[in-house]
C-alpha beads as a LAMMPS data file, in Angstrom:
LAMMPS data file: protein, C-alpha beads

59 atoms
58 bonds

1 atom types
1 bond types

-500.0 500.0 xlo xhi
-500.0 500.0 ylo yhi
-500.0 500.0 zlo zhi

Masses

1 110.0

Atoms # bond

1 1 1 -210.936 -320.785 -72.949
2 1 1 -214.196 -319.866 -73.345
3 1 1 -217.180 -321.035 -72.134
4 1 1 -219.398 -324.254 -72.998
5 1 1 -223.425 -324.390 -72.940
6 1 1 -224.889 -327.215 -72.437
7 1 1 -227.918 -328.662 -72.994
8 1 1 -229.862 -331.395 -71.604
9 1 1 -231.429 -333.194 -75.054
10 1 1 -232.604 -336.740 -73.804
11 1 1 -234.074 -337.851 -70.435
12 1 1 -231.425 -339.653 -67.804
13 1 1 -234.409 -342.338 -66.889
14 1 1 -232.675 -345.627 -67.772
15 1 1 -229.027 -343.992 -67.727
16 1 1 -226.591 -345.414 -65.397
17 1 1 -226.338 -344.005 -61.955
18 1 1 -223.068 -342.489 -62.308
19 1 1 -224.282 -340.758 -65.625
20 1 1 -227.664 -339.629 -63.621
21 1 1 -224.997 -337.682 -61.253
22 1 1 -222.927 -336.529 -63.995
23 1 1 -225.731 -334.219 -65.246
24 1 1 -226.482 -333.139 -62.066
25 1 1 -223.219 -332.337 -60.987
26 1 1 -223.599 -330.123 -64.306
27 1 1 -226.647 -328.304 -62.986
28 1 1 -228.893 -330.127 -65.800
29 1 1 -232.369 -330.168 -64.542
30 1 1 -235.257 -331.394 -67.303
31 1 1 -234.873 -331.930 -70.697
32 1 1 -234.181 -328.850 -72.574
33 1 1 -232.513 -327.124 -69.805
34 1 1 -229.040 -325.186 -70.625
35 1 1 -226.228 -324.377 -68.591
36 1 1 -222.829 -322.484 -69.087
37 1 1 -219.918 -323.576 -68.168
38 1 1 -216.388 -322.482 -68.317
39 1 1 -214.308 -324.994 -70.772
40 1 1 -211.388 -326.913 -68.875
41 1 1 -210.340 -330.373 -68.903
42 1 1 -212.933 -331.681 -66.343
43 1 1 -215.622 -330.210 -67.809
44 1 1 -215.172 -332.029 -70.885
45 1 1 -214.184 -335.264 -69.467
46 1 1 -218.340 -335.190 -67.750
47 1 1 -219.727 -333.860 -70.960
48 1 1 -217.732 -336.909 -72.579
49 1 1 -219.273 -339.291 -70.595
50 1 1 -222.498 -338.115 -70.911
51 1 1 -221.978 -337.241 -74.796
52 1 1 -225.131 -339.449 -75.667
53 1 1 -227.659 -337.144 -73.365
54 1 1 -226.312 -333.435 -74.306
55 1 1 -225.862 -331.067 -77.107
56 1 1 -222.464 -329.000 -76.601
57 1 1 -221.911 -324.809 -77.960
58 1 1 -218.882 -323.571 -77.719
59 1 1 -219.776 -319.427 -76.981

Bonds

1 1 1 2
2 1 2 3
3 1 3 4
4 1 4 5
5 1 5 6
6 1 6 7
7 1 7 8
8 1 8 9
9 1 9 10
10 1 10 11
11 1 11 12
12 1 12 13
13 1 13 14
14 1 14 15
15 1 15 16
16 1 16 17
17 1 17 18
18 1 18 19
19 1 19 20
20 1 20 21
21 1 21 22
22 1 22 23
23 1 23 24
24 1 24 25
25 1 25 26
26 1 26 27
27 1 27 28
28 1 28 29
29 1 29 30
30 1 30 31
31 1 31 32
32 1 32 33
33 1 33 34
34 1 34 35
35 1 35 36
36 1 36 37
37 1 37 38
38 1 38 39
39 1 39 40
40 1 40 41
41 1 41 42
42 1 42 43
43 1 43 44
44 1 44 45
45 1 45 46
46 1 46 47
47 1 47 48
48 1 48 49
49 1 49 50
50 1 50 51
51 1 51 52
52 1 52 53
53 1 53 54
54 1 54 55
55 1 55 56
56 1 56 57
57 1 57 58
58 1 58 59
């Protein structure tokens, strides 16, 4: 298992509360902000929940 680079590409303004919480839990702050996370099932589940807001690259 490698790492994932997760970038927030859409705003969370009209998103549901649980989706906003997921974005915050991943460590994303502003549109265009990127974080690196370990590739595991928990992170993949979080990404799946907000897939319409983020862009993911495998590192």
